[in-house]
N, C-alpha and C positions, 0 to 999 in steps of 0.2 A: 828309324830302323831301316836297313837296306836289305833287300832280298836278292839272292842270287838268281841270275837269269838262267833258268833251268830249261834246257831244250826238251828234256824228258817230260816235264810238266806240260809244256805246250803240246808235245806230241800226244800225250795221253788225252788232253782236252780236245784236241783236234780229232782224235780217233773216236771219242765219245759222240761227237756231232757229225761224224762221217765226213771230215774234210781232208783233202790231200793238200799239204802245204809244201811250198818250195823251201829250200834252206834259207833264202832271204826273208820269206814270210815268217818262218819259224823264229828267226832272230828278231824281226820287228815285233811280233806278237809277244815274244818273251819280255822284250823291253816294256811294251804297253801293259802287260799283265803285272809286271813288277810296280809300275807307276800306279795302277789301280789299287793294288794291295797297300801301297804306301799312303794313298789318299784315304783308304778306310782307317788306317792307323791314325791319321790326322783327325778324322771324325771321332775316333774313340777318345781323343784328348779334349774335345770340346766341353766346356763347362755347362752342364745341364742340371745343376743343383737347383731345385725350386721351380723347375719347368714342368708344367702339367703335361702328361702325354695326351696326344690328340690322335683321333682316328680319321679326321677329315679337315681340310684346311678352312672350310666354312662351317659356321655353326648352323646347321639345317635340322629342323625338327619336323616331324610329320604333323600335319594339321588334320585332325579327325573331325568329321561332322557328327552331330548327334544322331544316333540311330533312332529313327522314329517310324512307328507303324503307319502305313498308308494303305488305302483300299486298293485291291488288285483290279485292274481294269479288264476283267475277263469278258464282260459283255461287249466292250468296245473291240477287243481282239476277235471275238467270235463274229462280229459284224463285218470284219475284214475278209473273213474266209468265204469261199465260193459257196459251198453247200453244207449246211449245218442241220443236224437232226438230233434232238434231245441233248443239246449242248456238246455234241461230238461233231468234229469236222470230217466230212466224207471226202475221200480222195479216190481217184481211179485205181482200179486194181493193177498191181504190177505183174 
């Protein structure tokens, strides 16, 4: 299928993205836009019967570790603090 090279369509797209095009650029982009649309028409004709849809080119799965309860090292952390009183860390007043 052939698409007409519409300067109006190129002008509209250029205005949407705030581009100022010269007449030569409008003609060039009009030809390129027509070729892009023709390429998508070719993709529509590709035989895809029996092809499973994919969301990623590689088969990647999350590897989850088992959630296990472990003791909290509170005493070790408190030993790292400078001044501790009754399991509270004392800091200078701000």
